[in-house]
C-alpha positions as a LaTeX table, in Angstrom:
\begin{tabular}{lrrr}
\hline
Residue & $x$ (\AA) & $y$ (\AA) & $z$ (\AA) \\
\hline
Met1 & $-6.17$ & 31.34 & $-13.33$ \\
Arg2 & $-3.85$ & 31.36 & $-15.83$ \\
Cys3 & $-2.57$ & 34.25 & $-18.36$ \\
Thr4 & $-0.93$ & 33.26 & $-22.08$ \\
His5 & $-0.11$ & 36.04 & $-24.13$ \\
Phe6 & $-1.18$ & 35.54 & $-27.65$ \\
Gly7 & 0.47 & 38.08 & $-30.52$ \\
Glu8 & 1.48 & 41.50 & $-29.73$ \\
Thr9 & $-2.48$ & 43.00 & $-28.68$ \\
Ser10 & $-4.80$ & 39.31 & $-27.78$ \\
Ala11 & $-4.31$ & 36.74 & $-24.74$ \\
Ile12 & $-5.75$ & 33.55 & $-23.97$ \\
Leu13 & $-7.41$ & 33.27 & $-20.41$ \\
Asn14 & $-8.08$ & 29.90 & $-18.98$ \\
Val15 & $-10.91$ & 31.01 & $-16.57$ \\
Ile16 & $-13.23$ & 29.07 & $-13.57$ \\
Thr17 & $-17.34$ & 29.85 & $-14.17$ \\
Lys18 & $-20.00$ & 29.22 & $-12.17$ \\
Asp19 & $-22.06$ & 27.81 & $-14.56$ \\
Asp20 & $-20.25$ & 26.62 & $-17.63$ \\
Gly21 & $-17.10$ & 24.70 & $-16.22$ \\
Ile22 & $-13.23$ & 25.86 & $-16.56$ \\
Glu23 & $-13.03$ & 27.72 & $-20.39$ \\
Ser24 & $-10.23$ & 29.07 & $-22.18$ \\
Val25 & $-11.30$ & 32.51 & $-23.85$ \\
Leu26 & $-9.26$ & 33.87 & $-26.59$ \\
Leu27 & $-9.52$ & 38.24 & $-25.92$ \\
His28 & $-8.60$ & 39.84 & $-28.85$ \\
Gly29 & $-6.89$ & 43.52 & $-28.50$ \\
Val30 & $-7.27$ & 43.24 & $-24.96$ \\
Lys31 & $-3.71$ & 44.46 & $-24.47$ \\
Lys32 & $-4.20$ & 47.41 & $-26.31$ \\
His33 & $-6.53$ & 48.64 & $-23.46$ \\
Gly34 & $-4.59$ & 48.15 & $-20.70$ \\
Gly35 & $-6.09$ & 46.86 & $-17.28$ \\
Asn36 & $-5.37$ & 44.22 & $-15.29$ \\
Tyr37 & $-6.52$ & 40.99 & $-17.40$ \\
Gly38 & $-3.98$ & 38.73 & $-15.61$ \\
Val39 & $-4.58$ & 35.85 & $-13.12$ \\
Gly40 & $-6.58$ & 36.41 & $-10.37$ \\
Ala41 & $-8.63$ & 39.31 & $-12.56$ \\
Val42 & $-12.67$ & 39.03 & $-12.78$ \\
Val43 & $-13.65$ & 39.14 & $-16.27$ \\
Glu44 & $-17.09$ & 39.03 & $-17.99$ \\
Trp45 & $-16.63$ & 38.07 & $-21.62$ \\
His46 & $-19.29$ & 38.01 & $-24.96$ \\
Val47 & $-18.44$ & 35.36 & $-26.85$ \\
Ser48 & $-18.48$ & 35.82 & $-30.70$ \\
Arg49 & $-17.03$ & 32.17 & $-31.98$ \\
Arg50 & $-16.07$ & 29.22 & $-30.50$ \\
His51 & $-13.68$ & 27.34 & $-31.94$ \\
Ser52 & $-14.58$ & 23.07 & $-32.22$ \\
Arg53 & $-14.60$ & 20.89 & $-29.73$ \\
Lys54 & $-11.08$ & 19.31 & $-30.32$ \\
Asn55 & $-9.72$ & 22.51 & $-28.30$ \\
Gly56 & $-12.75$ & 24.28 & $-26.71$ \\
Leu57 & $-11.11$ & 27.78 & $-27.68$ \\
Ala58 & $-13.71$ & 31.01 & $-26.99$ \\
Lys59 & $-13.17$ & 33.73 & $-28.94$ \\
Ser60 & $-14.30$ & 37.20 & $-27.59$ \\
Ser61 & $-13.47$ & 40.82 & $-28.91$ \\
Lys62 & $-16.41$ & 42.26 & $-26.05$ \\
Tyr63 & $-15.22$ & 41.87 & $-22.50$ \\
Asp64 & $-15.54$ & 43.71 & $-19.49$ \\
Ile65 & $-12.45$ & 43.82 & $-16.87$ \\
Phe66 & $-13.85$ & 44.38 & $-13.11$ \\
Gly67 & $-10.36$ & 43.94 & $-11.64$ \\
Asn68 & $-8.65$ & 41.14 & $-9.35$ \\
Tyr69 & $-7.71$ & 40.39 & $-5.91$ \\
Phe70 & $-5.63$ & 42.47 & $-4.90$ \\
Phe71 & $-2.64$ & 41.23 & $-2.40$ \\
Gly72 & $-0.43$ & 44.58 & $-1.93$ \\
Gly73 & 2.80 & 42.99 & $-3.45$ \\
Asp74 & 2.83 & 39.91 & $-1.00$ \\
Ile75 & 4.50 & 37.62 & $-3.17$ \\
Asn76 & 3.54 & 34.30 & $-0.65$ \\
Arg77 & 0.20 & 35.19 & $-0.86$ \\
Ile78 & $-0.08$ & 35.66 & $-4.49$ \\
Ala79 & 2.14 & 32.01 & $-4.90$ \\
Leu80 & $-0.53$ & 30.40 & $-2.35$ \\
Arg81 & $-3.48$ & 32.31 & $-4.56$ \\
Asp82 & $-1.21$ & 30.36 & $-7.78$ \\
Cys83 & $-1.17$ & 27.40 & $-5.98$ \\
Ala84 & $-4.73$ & 27.02 & $-5.92$ \\
Phe85 & $-5.43$ & 28.30 & $-9.52$ \\
Glu86 & $-2.45$ & 25.33 & $-10.82$ \\
Leu87 & $-4.04$ & 22.55 & $-8.89$ \\
Ile88 & $-7.58$ & 22.85 & $-10.17$ \\
Leu89 & $-6.34$ & 23.51 & $-13.42$ \\
Gln90 & $-4.10$ & 20.12 & $-13.47$ \\
Thr91 & $-6.87$ & 18.26 & $-11.83$ \\
Ile92 & $-10.67$ & 19.66 & $-13.12$ \\
Pro93 & $-10.96$ & 18.65 & $-16.45$ \\
Gln94 & $-11.92$ & 21.43 & $-19.00$ \\
Glu95 & $-14.77$ & 20.06 & $-20.42$ \\
Asn96 & $-16.24$ & 19.52 & $-16.66$ \\
Gly97 & $-19.00$ & 21.77 & $-16.58$ \\
Glu98 & $-20.35$ & 21.18 & $-12.90$ \\
Thr99 & $-17.74$ & 23.85 & $-11.11$ \\
Ala100 & $-20.86$ & 25.90 & $-8.97$ \\
Glu101 & $-19.49$ & 24.49 & $-5.32$ \\
Leu102 & $-15.86$ & 25.30 & $-6.73$ \\
Phe103 & $-16.26$ & 28.26 & $-7.91$ \\
Asp104 & $-17.46$ & 29.68 & $-4.69$ \\
Leu105 & $-14.71$ & 27.58 & $-2.68$ \\
Leu106 & $-12.01$ & 29.65 & $-4.94$ \\
Glu107 & $-14.05$ & 32.91 & $-4.49$ \\
Lys108 & $-14.04$ & 32.74 & $-0.50$ \\
Tyr109 & $-9.99$ & 31.19 & $-0.43$ \\
Leu110 & $-9.25$ & 34.14 & $-2.14$ \\
Lys111 & $-11.62$ & 36.35 & $-0.53$ \\
Tyr112 & $-9.42$ & 35.40 & 2.56 \\
Leu113 & $-6.25$ & 35.50 & 1.34 \\
Glu114 & $-6.64$ & 39.06 & 0.20 \\
Lys115 & $-8.59$ & 40.37 & 3.53 \\
Ser116 & $-7.55$ & 38.25 & 6.03 \\
Glu117 & $-4.57$ & 38.52 & 8.82 \\
Ser118 & $-4.92$ & 35.40 & 9.91 \\
Glu119 & $-2.16$ & 32.43 & 9.06 \\
Met120 & $-1.63$ & 32.01 & 5.68 \\
Phe121 & $-0.79$ & 28.65 & 5.54 \\
Phe122 & $-4.33$ & 27.54 & 7.34 \\
Gly123 & $-5.95$ & 29.43 & 4.14 \\
Phe124 & $-4.99$ & 27.20 & 2.08 \\
Trp125 & $-5.03$ & 24.23 & 3.78 \\
Leu126 & $-9.17$ & 24.22 & 4.37 \\
Phe127 & $-9.10$ & 25.14 & 0.56 \\
Cys128 & $-7.29$ & 21.83 & 0.14 \\
Val129 & $-9.50$ & 19.83 & 2.63 \\
Arg130 & $-12.59$ & 21.07 & 0.87 \\
Phe131 & $-11.29$ & 20.94 & $-2.52$ \\
Ala132 & $-10.68$ & 17.03 & $-2.20$ \\
Lys133 & $-14.66$ & 16.84 & $-0.80$ \\
Ile134 & $-15.82$ & 18.80 & $-3.90$ \\
Leu135 & $-13.55$ & 16.43 & $-5.85$ \\
Gly136 & $-14.61$ & 13.36 & $-3.92$ \\
Tyr137 & $-12.46$ & 11.97 & $-2.08$ \\
Glu138 & $-13.50$ & 13.77 & 1.39 \\
Ile139 & $-10.90$ & 13.37 & 4.06 \\
Asp140 & $-12.15$ & 12.09 & 7.28 \\
Leu141 & $-10.46$ & 14.52 & 10.04 \\
His142 & $-12.24$ & 12.67 & 13.34 \\
Asn143 & $-12.02$ & 9.07 & 12.60 \\
Cys144 & $-9.27$ & 6.79 & 11.14 \\
Ile145 & $-9.98$ & 5.15 & 7.76 \\
Ser146 & $-8.67$ & 1.62 & 9.10 \\
Cys147 & $-9.94$ & 0.97 & 12.26 \\
Ser148 & $-12.71$ & 3.50 & 12.41 \\
Gln149 & $-11.96$ & 4.74 & 16.02 \\
Lys150 & $-10.97$ & 8.00 & 16.95 \\
Leu151 & $-8.01$ & 9.66 & 15.68 \\
Ser152 & $-5.43$ & 9.28 & 18.30 \\
Glu153 & $-2.71$ & 12.37 & 19.59 \\
Thr154 & $-0.66$ & 11.74 & 16.49 \\
Val155 & $-1.44$ & 10.66 & 12.90 \\
Tyr156 & $-0.32$ & 10.06 & 9.30 \\
Leu157 & $-2.10$ & 10.84 & 6.06 \\
Ser158 & $-2.45$ & 7.60 & 3.74 \\
Lys159 & $-3.18$ & 9.18 & 0.33 \\
Gln160 & $-3.75$ & 5.35 & $-0.39$ \\
Lys161 & $-5.85$ & 4.41 & 2.11 \\
Gly162 & $-7.81$ & 7.60 & 1.64 \\
Gly163 & $-7.40$ & 9.25 & 4.73 \\
Phe164 & $-6.11$ & 9.46 & 8.24 \\
Leu165 & $-4.59$ & 6.63 & 10.18 \\
Cys166 & $-4.53$ & 6.40 & 13.88 \\
Gly167 & $-1.13$ & 5.40 & 15.68 \\
Lys168 & $-2.22$ & 2.11 & 16.13 \\
Cys169 & $-2.60$ & 1.68 & 13.00 \\
His170 & 0.56 & 3.21 & 11.35 \\
Ser171 & 3.90 & 2.92 & 13.13 \\
Asn172 & 5.45 & 6.29 & 11.91 \\
Pro173 & 2.40 & 9.33 & 12.68 \\
Asn174 & 3.77 & 12.81 & 11.50 \\
Trp175 & 0.88 & 14.82 & 11.97 \\
Asn176 & $-0.15$ & 16.24 & 14.99 \\
Lys177 & $-4.10$ & 15.86 & 15.46 \\
Glu178 & $-4.53$ & 19.71 & 16.76 \\
Ile179 & $-3.81$ & 20.23 & 13.01 \\
Leu180 & $-7.15$ & 18.59 & 12.57 \\
Thr181 & $-9.08$ & 19.60 & 15.03 \\
Ile182 & $-8.31$ & 23.46 & 13.74 \\
Leu183 & $-9.17$ & 22.44 & 9.94 \\
Ser184 & $-12.73$ & 20.37 & 11.30 \\
Lys185 & $-13.92$ & 23.99 & 12.80 \\
Gly186 & $-12.61$ & 26.00 & 9.87 \\
Asp187 & $-11.82$ & 28.35 & 12.19 \\
Ile188 & $-10.09$ & 31.26 & 10.91 \\
Asn189 & $-8.87$ & 33.26 & 13.73 \\
Ile190 & $-5.87$ & 30.21 & 14.95 \\
Cys191 & $-2.66$ & 32.79 & 14.80 \\
Glu192 & $-2.25$ & 32.05 & 18.17 \\
Lys193 & $-2.36$ & 27.90 & 17.58 \\
Met194 & $-0.52$ & 27.84 & 14.21 \\
Gln195 & 2.55 & 29.66 & 15.49 \\
Ser196 & 3.44 & 26.59 & 17.61 \\
Phe197 & 4.26 & 24.96 & 14.23 \\
Ser198 & 7.61 & 25.06 & 12.29 \\
Ile199 & 7.76 & 26.93 & 8.90 \\
Lys200 & 9.03 & 23.67 & 7.87 \\
Asp201 & 6.27 & 21.39 & 9.72 \\
Lys202 & 4.03 & 23.96 & 7.97 \\
Ile203 & 5.32 & 23.48 & 4.14 \\
Phe204 & 5.38 & 19.74 & 5.29 \\
Ile205 & 1.45 & 19.50 & 5.82 \\
Thr206 & 0.68 & 21.92 & 2.53 \\
Glu207 & 3.09 & 19.23 & 0.69 \\
Gln208 & 0.95 & 16.59 & 2.16 \\
Leu209 & $-1.88$ & 18.07 & 1.03 \\
Ile210 & $-1.62$ & 18.67 & $-2.49$ \\
Ser211 & $-0.31$ & 15.29 & $-2.89$ \\
Tyr212 & $-3.80$ & 13.74 & $-1.70$ \\
Ile213 & $-5.35$ & 15.36 & $-4.18$ \\
Gln214 & $-3.18$ & 15.13 & $-7.09$ \\
Phe215 & $-2.98$ & 11.40 & $-6.16$ \\
His216 & $-6.76$ & 10.69 & $-6.32$ \\
Cys217 & $-6.87$ & 12.69 & $-9.49$ \\
Gly218 & $-3.90$ & 10.59 & $-11.27$ \\
Lys219 & $-1.91$ & 14.09 & $-11.52$ \\
Glu220 & 1.20 & 13.38 & $-9.23$ \\
Lys221 & 3.50 & 16.31 & $-11.00$ \\
Lys222 & 4.86 & 19.11 & $-9.42$ \\
Leu223 & 3.10 & 22.61 & $-8.93$ \\
Asn224 & 5.80 & 25.44 & $-9.99$ \\
Ser225 & 3.61 & 27.74 & $-7.77$ \\
Phe226 & 4.18 & 25.68 & $-4.68$ \\
Asp227 & 8.23 & 25.29 & $-6.11$ \\
Phe228 & 8.54 & 29.14 & $-5.80$ \\
Phe229 & 6.50 & 29.64 & $-2.85$ \\
Cys230 & 8.46 & 27.18 & $-0.39$ \\
Lys231 & 11.41 & 28.67 & $-2.16$ \\
Ser232 & 9.99 & 32.33 & $-0.82$ \\
Val233 & 8.80 & 31.52 & 2.74 \\
Asn234 & 12.56 & 29.77 & 3.63 \\
Leu235 & 14.29 & 32.77 & 2.56 \\
Ser236 & 12.16 & 35.53 & 4.16 \\
\hline
\end{tabular}
């Protein structure tokens, strides 16, 4: 999820594993052998030495690089990939070893970005909604978090209350309920419906979902990858 060059031939990778949580791995000599070992790569390593618990750094000189997810040079898709990586690294403690469910979610999201011709925003929205659930902050897409009634046609996402408020419980609803319907169905074939939303609307929704997760994890810090993504889509 992150790659930092170390010396002339090595690199430190921040990786997510299915069984051992998030790890920092120092791969010795990786730059000498070439290959795509950077962000998005699928790597198997054999730990030769593990540093103290204080920095949690594993060292390895034996590794296999199986390639990485390919986005055909699409800067926007790469930026959305990095948004997910950065959000995970920001909110999940490295010592947290329970990442199997998140690993599977991330793998599905990357495959979606790589292969789907559908709306790229939708994949990230769905990732955020499901990531929030994994973290224990599930967003109810059907009922008002305050009055428990079915959500109205326009709603408001309250990160403080932990969900959506209907038009009766908030004076300034700013989400169209149709978006919630799309997300609750998890339907990737929604290009026609998504065309009715402007780029400005899509960025607003994306920003709101990121902020919701960060708020509940106590990590309200801007994502550099999201800033880059916003500039990129506004210029394209």
